[in-house]
C-alpha positions as CSV (number, residue, x, y, z in Angstrom):
1,M,-27.4,5.7,-42.1
2,W,-26.5,2.1,-41.4
3,S,-28.1,0.4,-38.5
4,A,-27.8,-3.0,-36.8
5,D,-30.5,-4.4,-39.1
6,T,-28.7,-3.3,-42.3
7,A,-26.9,-6.1,-44.1
8,F,-24.2,-5.9,-46.7
9,S,-22.4,-8.5,-48.8
10,R,-19.0,-10.0,-47.9
11,A,-17.5,-8.5,-51.0
12,A,-18.2,-5.0,-49.7
13,V,-15.6,-5.4,-47.0
14,P,-12.5,-5.9,-49.3
15,A,-14.0,-3.3,-51.6
16,L,-14.0,-0.8,-48.7
17,D,-10.5,-1.8,-47.8
18,R,-9.2,-1.1,-51.3
19,A,-11.1,2.2,-51.6
20,L,-9.7,3.4,-48.3
21,S,-6.2,2.3,-49.3
22,D,-6.5,4.2,-52.6
23,A,-7.6,7.3,-50.7
24,R,-4.5,6.9,-48.4
25,Y,-6.7,6.7,-45.3
26,L,-4.7,5.9,-42.2
27,G,-7.2,6.9,-39.5
28,D,-9.4,9.8,-38.2
29,L,-13.1,9.5,-37.8
30,E,-13.8,12.9,-39.4
31,R,-12.1,11.9,-42.6
32,L,-13.9,8.6,-42.6
33,A,-17.2,10.4,-42.3
34,A,-16.2,12.7,-45.1
35,F,-15.8,9.7,-47.4
36,E,-19.4,8.7,-46.6
37,S,-20.8,12.0,-48.0
38,A,-18.4,12.1,-50.9
39,W,-19.1,8.6,-52.1
40,T,-22.8,8.9,-51.9
41,A,-22.9,11.0,-55.1
42,S,-21.7,8.1,-57.3
43,P,-22.3,4.3,-57.0
44,E,-19.7,2.7,-54.9
45,P,-19.6,-1.0,-54.1
46,A,-17.9,-0.3,-50.8
47,L,-20.7,2.2,-49.6
48,P,-22.7,-0.3,-47.5
49,A,-19.6,-1.4,-45.6
50,L,-18.5,2.3,-45.2
51,H,-21.8,3.1,-43.6
52,A,-21.3,0.2,-41.1
53,A,-17.7,1.3,-40.4
54,V,-18.7,5.0,-39.8
55,A,-21.6,3.9,-37.5
56,A,-19.3,1.6,-35.5
57,A,-16.6,4.2,-35.2
58,Q,-19.0,6.8,-34.0
59,F,-20.5,4.4,-31.5
60,L,-17.1,3.5,-30.1
61,S,-15.5,7.0,-30.5
62,P,-15.7,7.7,-26.7
63,L,-13.0,5.1,-26.2
64,G,-10.5,7.6,-27.7
65,A,-10.7,9.9,-24.6
66,P,-9.7,8.8,-21.1
67,A,-12.6,7.7,-18.9
68,P,-13.1,5.3,-16.0
69,A,-12.2,1.8,-17.0
70,S,-15.6,0.4,-16.1
71,R,-17.4,2.9,-18.3
72,Q,-15.1,2.0,-21.3
73,I,-15.6,-1.7,-20.8
74,D,-19.4,-1.3,-20.5
75,L,-19.3,0.6,-23.8
76,V,-17.6,-2.3,-25.5
77,L,-20.0,-4.8,-23.9
78,S,-23.0,-2.8,-25.1
79,F,-21.6,-2.8,-28.7
80,L,-21.1,-6.6,-28.6
81,R,-24.6,-7.1,-27.3
82,L,-26.1,-4.8,-29.8
83,H,-24.6,-6.8,-32.7
84,E,-24.8,-10.2,-31.2
85,E,-26.0,-12.9,-33.5
86,P,-29.3,-14.5,-32.4
87,A,-27.9,-18.0,-32.4
88,A,-24.4,-19.1,-33.3
89,A,-24.5,-22.4,-35.1
90,D,-21.0,-23.5,-33.8
91,S,-20.8,-24.4,-30.1
92,R,-17.2,-23.3,-30.1
93,Q,-18.2,-19.8,-31.2
94,R,-20.8,-19.7,-28.5
95,R,-18.3,-20.7,-25.8
96,A,-15.7,-18.3,-27.0
97,R,-18.1,-15.4,-27.1
98,A,-19.4,-16.3,-23.6
99,A,-15.9,-16.4,-22.3
100,I,-15.0,-13.0,-23.7
101,V,-18.2,-11.4,-22.4
102,A,-17.6,-13.0,-19.0
103,T,-14.0,-11.6,-19.0
104,L,-15.2,-8.1,-19.9
105,E,-18.0,-8.2,-17.2
106,G,-15.5,-9.4,-14.6
107,L,-13.0,-6.6,-15.5
108,S,-15.8,-4.0,-15.3
109,S,-16.9,-5.3,-11.9
110,A,-13.4,-5.4,-10.6
111,S,-12.6,-1.9,-11.9
112,R,-15.7,-0.4,-10.1
113,A,-14.9,-2.3,-6.9
114,H,-11.1,-1.6,-6.7
115,D,-9.5,0.8,-9.1
116,D,-11.6,2.6,-11.7
117,A,-8.6,4.5,-13.1
118,P,-9.1,6.4,-16.4
119,L,-8.2,4.5,-19.5
120,E,-8.2,5.3,-23.2
121,V,-8.4,2.8,-26.1
122,H,-4.8,1.7,-26.2
123,G,-4.6,1.0,-22.5
124,L,-8.0,-0.7,-22.6
125,A,-6.9,-2.9,-25.5
126,A,-3.8,-4.0,-23.7
127,L,-5.8,-4.8,-20.5
128,V,-8.5,-6.8,-22.3
129,R,-5.9,-8.7,-24.5
130,R,-3.9,-9.8,-21.4
131,W,-7.0,-11.1,-19.7
132,I,-8.4,-12.9,-22.8
133,E,-5.0,-14.6,-23.3
134,E,-5.4,-16.1,-19.7
135,Q,-9.0,-17.0,-20.2
136,T,-10.1,-20.7,-20.4
137,F,-13.2,-22.1,-22.2
138,A,-15.9,-24.1,-20.6
139,I,-16.4,-27.6,-21.8
140,D,-19.5,-28.2,-23.8
141,D,-22.3,-30.1,-22.0
142,E,-22.3,-32.8,-24.7
143,E,-18.6,-33.3,-24.2
144,T,-18.9,-33.4,-20.4
145,A,-21.6,-36.1,-20.6
146,D,-19.3,-38.3,-22.6
147,P,-17.2,-40.4,-20.2
148,A,-14.7,-41.1,-23.1
149,A,-14.2,-37.5,-23.8
150,L,-10.6,-36.3,-24.0
151,Q,-9.6,-33.5,-21.6
152,L,-6.4,-31.5,-21.7
153,L,-4.9,-30.3,-18.5
154,D,-1.5,-29.0,-17.4
155,D,0.7,-31.0,-15.0
156,E,-0.3,-28.9,-12.0
157,A,-4.1,-29.5,-12.4
158,A,-4.1,-33.1,-13.5
159,P,-3.3,-34.7,-10.1
160,Y,-6.5,-33.1,-8.7
161,G,-8.8,-34.7,-11.3
162,A,-10.4,-38.2,-11.2
163,F,-9.3,-40.0,-14.3
164,D,-9.2,-43.6,-15.4
165,S,-6.5,-43.1,-18.0
166,L,-3.7,-40.5,-18.1
167,T,-1.2,-39.8,-20.9
168,I,1.7,-37.4,-20.4
169,V,2.7,-35.9,-23.7
170,G,5.8,-33.9,-24.6
171,F,7.9,-35.9,-22.1
172,V,11.2,-34.4,-23.2
173,E,14.2,-33.0,-21.5
174,G,13.8,-29.3,-20.7
175,E,10.1,-29.5,-20.3
176,W,9.7,-32.3,-17.8
177,P,10.8,-30.9,-15.5
178,E,11.3,-27.2,-16.6
179,R,14.8,-26.0,-16.2
180,P,15.2,-23.8,-13.1
181,L,16.1,-20.1,-13.6
182,R,19.5,-19.3,-12.3
183,N,19.9,-16.1,-10.3
184,I,22.6,-13.9,-11.9
185,F,22.7,-11.4,-9.1
186,Y,23.4,-13.5,-6.0
187,S,25.7,-16.5,-5.5
188,S,24.4,-19.9,-4.6
189,A,26.0,-19.8,-1.2
190,L,24.3,-16.5,-0.3
191,L,20.9,-17.8,-1.4
192,K,21.4,-21.1,0.5
193,S,22.1,-19.1,3.7
194,L,18.8,-17.2,3.2
195,G,16.9,-20.5,2.9
196,W,16.6,-20.4,-0.8
197,P,16.1,-24.0,-2.2
198,S,19.1,-25.5,-3.8
199,E,19.0,-27.1,-7.2
200,Q,19.1,-30.5,-5.5
201,D,16.0,-29.5,-3.5
202,W,14.3,-28.2,-6.6
203,R,15.0,-31.5,-8.4
204,A,13.7,-33.6,-5.5
205,A,10.5,-31.5,-5.5
206,A,10.1,-32.0,-9.3
207,E,10.6,-35.8,-8.9
208,A,8.0,-35.9,-6.1
209,R,5.5,-34.0,-8.1
210,F,6.1,-36.3,-11.1
211,L,5.6,-39.5,-9.0
212,D,2.4,-38.0,-7.6
213,L,1.2,-37.4,-11.2
214,L,2.0,-41.0,-12.2
215,S,-0.1,-42.3,-9.3
216,S,-3.2,-40.1,-9.9
217,P,-5.1,-42.1,-12.6
218,A,-7.2,-45.1,-11.5
219,S,-6.4,-47.4,-14.4
220,E,-3.3,-46.6,-16.5
221,V,-0.8,-44.0,-17.3
222,A,1.3,-43.6,-20.4
223,L,4.3,-41.5,-21.4
224,S,4.7,-40.0,-24.8
225,A,7.8,-38.3,-26.1
226,P,8.5,-37.1,-29.7
227,T,11.9,-37.6,-31.3
228,L,11.7,-34.4,-33.4
229,D,10.6,-31.0,-32.4
230,D,10.6,-28.3,-35.1
231,E,13.0,-30.6,-37.0
232,A,15.4,-30.7,-34.1
233,L,16.3,-33.9,-32.2
234,V,15.0,-34.0,-28.7
235,E,15.8,-36.3,-25.8
236,V,13.4,-38.1,-23.5
237,S,13.2,-36.5,-20.0
238,S,15.6,-37.8,-17.4
239,L,12.6,-38.2,-15.1
240,V,12.0,-41.5,-17.0
241,D,14.5,-43.0,-14.6
242,E,12.1,-42.3,-11.7
243,V,9.2,-44.2,-13.2
244,P,10.1,-47.5,-11.3
245,R,9.8,-45.6,-8.0
246,A,6.1,-45.2,-8.6
247,G,5.5,-48.9,-8.1
248,L,3.5,-49.3,-11.3
249,S,3.3,-52.6,-13.2
250,T,4.3,-52.5,-16.9
251,V,1.8,-53.8,-19.4
252,A,2.8,-54.6,-22.9
253,R,0.7,-52.8,-25.5
254,A,0.4,-53.8,-29.1
255,P,1.6,-51.0,-31.5
256,S,-1.2,-48.7,-32.7
257,P,-2.5,-49.5,-36.1
258,A,-1.6,-47.1,-38.9
259,G,-4.9,-45.4,-38.5
260,R,-5.8,-41.8,-39.1
261,L,-6.5,-40.1,-35.8
262,F,-6.4,-36.5,-37.0
263,I,-7.7,-34.7,-40.0
264,D,-4.3,-33.8,-41.3
265,E,-3.4,-37.5,-41.3
266,A,-6.6,-38.3,-43.2
267,L,-5.6,-35.8,-45.8
268,A,-1.9,-36.5,-46.0
269,I,-1.8,-40.4,-46.0
270,E,-2.7,-42.1,-49.2
271,P,-5.4,-43.0,-50.0
272,V,-6.9,-39.7,-48.8
273,S,-10.0,-40.1,-46.7
274,L,-12.6,-37.3,-46.4
275,D,-15.0,-38.9,-44.0
276,R,-14.0,-36.8,-41.0
277,L,-14.4,-33.5,-42.8
278,E,-17.5,-31.3,-42.3
279,P,-19.9,-31.2,-45.2
280,A,-18.8,-27.7,-46.5
281,S,-15.1,-28.6,-46.2
282,R,-15.7,-32.0,-47.7
283,S,-17.3,-30.6,-50.9
284,W,-14.4,-28.3,-51.4
285,A,-11.8,-31.1,-50.8
286,E,-13.6,-33.3,-53.3
287,L,-13.4,-30.5,-55.8
288,R,-9.7,-30.1,-55.2
289,M,-9.1,-33.8,-55.5
290,S,-10.9,-34.0,-58.8
291,R,-8.4,-31.6,-60.4
292,S,-5.8,-32.6,-62.9
293,D,-2.5,-34.1,-61.9
294,R,-0.1,-31.5,-60.5
295,G,2.7,-32.8,-62.8
296,E,0.8,-31.6,-65.9
297,P,2.3,-28.5,-67.7
298,V,-0.7,-26.3,-66.7
299,F,0.5,-26.5,-63.1
300,H,3.9,-25.2,-64.1
301,G,3.1,-22.0,-66.0
302,Q,1.9,-23.4,-69.4
303,A,-1.1,-21.4,-70.4
304,G,-1.3,-22.4,-74.1
305,A,-0.1,-20.7,-77.3
306,R,-1.1,-17.0,-77.6
307,P,-1.5,-15.0,-80.8
308,S,1.2,-12.7,-81.9
309,R,0.6,-9.0,-81.0
310,A,2.5,-5.8,-80.2
311,W,3.9,-5.6,-76.7
312,S,5.4,-2.7,-74.9
313,V,9.1,-3.0,-74.1
314,S,8.5,-2.5,-70.4
315,A,6.1,-5.4,-70.4
316,L,8.7,-7.6,-72.0
317,E,11.2,-6.5,-69.4
318,T,8.6,-7.6,-66.7
319,Y,8.5,-11.0,-68.4
320,L,12.2,-11.3,-68.0
321,D,11.9,-10.4,-64.3
322,C,9.2,-13.0,-63.7
323,P,7.0,-14.7,-66.4
324,F,4.1,-15.2,-63.9
325,K,4.2,-11.6,-62.9
326,F,3.8,-10.6,-66.5
327,Y,0.9,-13.1,-66.9
328,A,-0.9,-11.7,-63.8
329,Q,-0.3,-8.1,-64.8
330,R,-0.6,-8.1,-68.6
331,V,-2.8,-11.1,-69.5
332,L,-5.1,-11.6,-66.5
333,R,-4.9,-7.8,-65.8
334,L,-5.0,-8.2,-62.1
335,E,-4.7,-5.1,-60.0
336,E,-1.8,-4.8,-57.7
337,E,-2.4,-4.6,-54.0
338,P,-1.9,-0.9,-52.9
339,D,0.3,0.0,-50.0
340,D,-1.3,1.7,-47.1
341,E,1.0,4.7,-47.0
342,E,0.5,8.4,-46.9
343,V,3.0,9.0,-49.8
344,M,2.8,8.2,-53.4
345,D,3.6,4.7,-54.6
346,P,6.7,4.2,-56.9
347,R,4.7,4.3,-60.1
348,R,3.1,7.7,-59.3
349,Q,6.5,9.0,-58.1
350,G,8.0,8.1,-61.4
351,Q,5.1,9.7,-63.3
352,F,5.5,12.9,-61.3
353,A,9.3,13.0,-61.9
354,H,8.8,12.5,-65.7
355,E,6.3,15.3,-65.8
356,V,8.6,17.7,-64.0
357,F,11.6,17.0,-66.3
358,E,9.3,17.2,-69.4
359,D,8.0,20.6,-68.2
360,F,11.5,21.9,-67.4
361,F,13.0,21.0,-70.8
362,N,10.0,22.4,-72.7
363,R,10.3,25.7,-70.8
364,W,14.1,25.6,-71.4
365,A,13.6,25.2,-75.1
366,A,10.8,27.9,-75.2
367,S,13.3,30.4,-73.6
368,G,15.5,30.0,-76.7
369,R,18.0,27.7,-75.2
370,Q,18.6,24.1,-76.0
371,A,21.8,22.6,-74.5
372,V,22.7,22.9,-70.8
373,T,26.3,24.2,-70.7
374,P,28.7,25.3,-67.9
375,G,27.8,28.9,-68.8
376,N,24.1,28.6,-68.3
377,L,24.1,25.8,-65.6
378,A,23.1,28.3,-62.9
379,E,20.2,29.5,-64.9
380,A,19.1,25.9,-65.6
381,R,19.2,25.2,-61.8
382,E,17.1,28.2,-61.0
383,M,14.5,27.3,-63.7
384,F,14.4,23.7,-62.6
385,E,13.8,24.7,-59.0
386,Q,11.0,27.0,-60.1
387,V,9.3,24.2,-62.1
388,V,9.6,21.8,-59.1
389,D,8.1,24.3,-56.7
390,E,5.2,24.9,-59.0
391,S,4.5,21.2,-59.5
392,L,4.5,20.5,-55.8
393,G,1.3,22.4,-55.4
394,A,-0.7,19.4,-56.7
395,L,0.7,17.1,-54.0
396,S,-0.3,16.6,-50.4
397,P,1.6,18.2,-47.5
398,T,3.1,14.9,-46.7
399,E,4.3,14.1,-50.3
400,A,5.5,17.6,-51.3
401,P,8.6,17.8,-49.1
402,L,9.7,14.3,-49.9
403,E,9.5,14.8,-53.7
404,R,11.2,18.2,-53.4
405,T,14.1,16.6,-51.6
406,R,14.2,13.7,-54.1
407,L,14.4,16.2,-57.1
408,L,16.3,19.1,-55.6
409,G,18.4,17.3,-53.0
410,S,19.4,18.5,-49.5
411,S,22.5,19.5,-47.6
412,A,23.3,15.8,-47.3
413,A,23.1,14.8,-51.0
414,A,22.3,16.2,-54.4
415,G,19.0,15.5,-56.0
416,L,18.1,13.9,-59.3
417,G,17.7,17.2,-61.0
418,E,21.3,18.2,-60.3
419,A,22.5,14.9,-61.8
420,V,20.5,15.5,-64.9
421,L,21.8,19.1,-65.4
422,R,25.4,18.3,-64.6
423,M,25.5,15.3,-66.8
424,E,24.6,17.4,-69.9
425,A,26.7,20.3,-68.9
426,E,29.8,18.1,-68.7
427,R,29.2,16.7,-72.3
428,P,31.3,18.5,-75.0
429,I,28.9,17.9,-77.9
430,G,25.9,20.3,-78.1
431,V,22.2,19.4,-78.3
432,V,20.4,20.5,-81.5
433,A,17.0,19.0,-80.6
434,R,15.3,17.2,-77.8
435,L,12.5,14.6,-77.9
436,L,10.7,14.2,-74.6
437,E,8.4,11.3,-73.7
438,H,8.9,10.2,-77.3
439,R,6.7,7.3,-78.5
440,L,8.2,4.5,-80.5
441,E,5.5,2.3,-82.1
442,G,5.2,-0.1,-85.1
443,E,7.4,-2.7,-86.7
444,F,11.1,-2.9,-86.1
445,T,13.9,-5.2,-87.3
446,I,16.1,-6.9,-84.8
447,E,19.1,-9.2,-85.2
448,T,18.9,-12.6,-83.5
449,E,20.9,-15.8,-83.5
450,A,18.4,-17.1,-86.1
451,G,18.8,-14.0,-88.4
452,P,16.9,-10.8,-88.9
453,R,13.4,-10.7,-87.5
454,V,10.5,-8.1,-87.6
455,V,8.7,-7.5,-84.3
456,R,5.9,-5.2,-83.3
457,L,6.7,-3.0,-80.4
458,N,5.4,0.1,-78.6
459,G,7.1,2.1,-76.0
460,K,8.0,5.6,-74.8
461,A,11.5,6.9,-74.4
462,D,11.9,9.3,-71.5
463,R,14.3,11.6,-73.4
464,I,16.2,11.6,-76.7
465,D,18.9,14.3,-77.2
466,L,19.9,14.8,-80.9
467,L,23.5,15.9,-80.9
468,E,25.5,18.0,-83.4
469,D,27.7,15.1,-84.6
470,G,24.7,13.0,-85.9
471,T,24.5,10.8,-82.8
472,F,21.8,10.9,-80.1
473,R,21.8,10.4,-76.4
474,L,19.1,8.2,-74.8
475,I,18.1,8.9,-71.2
476,D,16.0,6.8,-68.9
477,Y,15.0,8.2,-65.4
478,K,14.9,5.8,-62.6
479,L,13.7,6.7,-59.1
480,G,14.9,3.3,-57.8
481,W,18.0,1.3,-58.7
482,P,19.0,0.9,-62.3
483,P,18.5,-2.6,-63.8
484,A,21.4,-4.9,-64.2
485,K,23.1,-4.4,-67.6
486,A,22.9,-8.1,-68.3
487,R,19.1,-8.0,-68.1
488,A,18.4,-4.4,-69.3
489,L,15.9,-4.3,-72.1
490,Q,14.2,-0.9,-72.4
491,L,17.2,1.3,-72.9
492,P,19.0,-0.8,-75.6
493,I,15.8,-1.7,-77.5
494,Y,14.6,1.9,-77.4
495,G,18.0,2.9,-78.8
496,L,17.7,0.5,-81.8
497,C,14.1,1.5,-82.4
498,A,15.0,5.2,-82.3
499,E,17.8,4.6,-84.8
500,Q,15.4,3.1,-87.3
501,R,12.5,5.5,-86.7
502,L,14.6,8.7,-86.7
503,S,16.4,7.8,-89.9
504,R,13.1,7.1,-91.6
505,D,11.3,10.2,-90.3
506,T,14.1,12.8,-90.7
507,G,15.8,11.4,-93.9
508,R,19.1,11.6,-92.0
509,R,21.0,8.8,-90.3
510,W,21.1,9.0,-86.5
511,T,23.2,6.6,-84.5
512,L,22.9,5.8,-80.8
513,G,26.0,7.2,-79.3
514,E,25.2,7.1,-75.6
515,A,22.6,5.6,-73.4
516,A,22.4,6.1,-69.6
517,Y,20.2,5.6,-66.6
518,L,19.7,8.6,-64.3
519,A,19.1,6.8,-61.0
520,F,18.1,8.2,-57.6
521,K,19.3,5.1,-55.8
522,G,22.7,3.5,-56.0
523,P,26.3,4.6,-55.7
524,K,26.2,6.6,-58.9
525,R,23.5,8.9,-60.3
526,V,24.6,8.5,-64.0
527,V,24.9,4.8,-65.0
528,P,25.9,4.3,-68.6
529,L,24.5,1.3,-70.4
530,F,27.6,0.5,-72.4
531,S,31.1,1.8,-73.2
532,A,32.4,2.3,-76.7
533,A,34.1,-1.0,-76.7
534,D,31.1,-3.2,-75.7
535,R,28.3,-1.2,-77.5
536,D,27.6,-3.7,-80.2
537,R,27.7,-6.7,-77.9
538,T,25.3,-5.1,-75.4
539,L,22.8,-4.3,-78.2
540,R,23.1,-7.7,-79.8
541,E,22.4,-9.5,-76.5
542,A,19.5,-7.3,-75.7
543,Q,17.9,-8.1,-79.1
544,Q,18.2,-11.8,-78.4
545,R,16.6,-11.4,-74.9
546,L,13.8,-9.5,-76.6
547,A,13.2,-12.3,-79.1
548,D,13.3,-15.0,-76.3
549,A,10.8,-13.1,-74.3
550,I,8.4,-12.7,-77.2
551,D,8.8,-16.4,-78.1
552,G,8.0,-17.4,-74.4
553,I,4.9,-15.3,-74.4
554,E,3.6,-16.7,-77.7
555,R,4.2,-20.2,-76.4
556,G,2.2,-19.4,-73.3
557,D,5.1,-20.1,-71.0
558,F,4.4,-18.3,-67.7
559,P,6.1,-20.2,-64.9
560,P,6.6,-18.6,-61.4
561,H,10.3,-18.2,-62.1
562,P,11.6,-14.8,-60.9
563,H,15.0,-13.7,-61.8
564,D,15.6,-13.0,-58.1
565,V,13.6,-15.3,-55.8
566,Y,13.9,-12.7,-53.0
567,R,11.4,-10.5,-54.9
568,C,8.7,-13.0,-54.0
569,D,8.6,-11.5,-50.5
570,T,7.5,-8.1,-51.8
571,C,5.6,-9.2,-55.0
572,T,2.1,-7.8,-55.1
573,Y,0.8,-10.9,-56.9
574,S,2.0,-13.4,-54.3
575,A,-1.6,-14.1,-53.2
576,V,-2.4,-15.7,-56.7
577,C,1.1,-17.2,-57.4
578,R,2.0,-20.8,-56.7
579,T,5.2,-19.8,-54.9
580,D,5.7,-23.5,-54.0
581,Y,6.7,-24.0,-57.7
582,V,9.3,-21.3,-57.7
583,G,12.5,-22.8,-58.8
584,D,10.7,-26.0,-60.0
585,V,11.1,-25.2,-63.7
């Protein structure tokens, strides 16, 4: 087991986070401890961090049950002392830790003396958080010894200090003085009769407090007011008119030189100065400054020419959505950040739905039936429900009811299965054969603006129905929204590839007669790709988009240029994407 003396690498923490996310862990100590015994059988980079997490959770587990507040706080204090670093190098860390420990000790003592009410972890967290937010930090001894040290105080504490120089910052209207809160329940006349101070009295008190503050320093006082606050124009406080009443003499001061008082100024003003950075930060900043000019093509998605190869049609569709996402996913092969949810992610949901429909149509064909017609629609529904219920056994109790509703529907809306069966039952031309999860690989000829072109592709069509009249119907299942027809690639390209491959393999000419998305989201379940009038134009434009995508990939052109910039908010590769360049190409 892990102990306080056991060390683990920093990389073990994100490895544990990813492993727990993959296992859909959302809490519970018993399940966390079960992972510890299950992962011991095979090497797991997250195992050291898991041992630490289990030990910490077991140590703090009493916090989950209500107990006197002092006892709960003492448990947290003992945990902090047990894992306290021998000597923190940073004085700010030492002061922050001492302030937090002092706060907890004070809360524990106050609880024992006054009100040791039972608390559980949520109530304890709220209590501690509120007190820490009000906590101040002691000034370091070295800072106190320096007479020129800068001290920050609020306007109520400043008059009680002995200072040579005082600067009032943020001297803007609305903050100096603060606006009084108006009473919405009682009239001004009623409040005045009860001795409540009027707004005039409140203003006079604010002016007196301000004049007292101006007279508090021994040497000089200065006022500072910004002209912009969060990009909004602000006005100097009206109290500036009261300054002459303080009886102070005005001394002209030369304007401050264009120096660099703060680190952000040292880094933002040319030429950049790194003298004020700490050694570790300075070495990193020097490395960043030594990089190439940001105007070069490599900073805008140019990765260099790439050799020609076969790409999947779905990958090329990803390139059209966002070239950088394609680069991160298909070239760099970065893993997507998983979502911490108890249900399946969209990819697994799609795989599950495809497996269910494939199983159903295989059973339907094995029973001696091929087409779904109005006469056997009830039988098809019954068999489909049976297939779904059998498939749900492999899912968790949380996932199973959601997927059943998605496929079979509810009293509020029909499921995707009903849309699939009714679509076929409503078609007059019968099905003679059905190709499920049909692979399309090899070289195919497409027509582009530059003429015919041979490309290497691979893909898998969800369903191809061969019909009695020599045409075929292409179906693509979508658990989400169907893609926009102006950007769709998979369905039209699969149709062209299927025409060429079927004609070669069967010795009979097959023509794409219908292509449609069966979508779970959107106003319509069945979304046709084209009508009879615009079939040729739709296929022609898709072939050109395909050629443009392949050319862009082979040029190494991968800018962060999403088709829809709002997708950047939910993109799983945002951590490695230069989103500041989006739209800059």
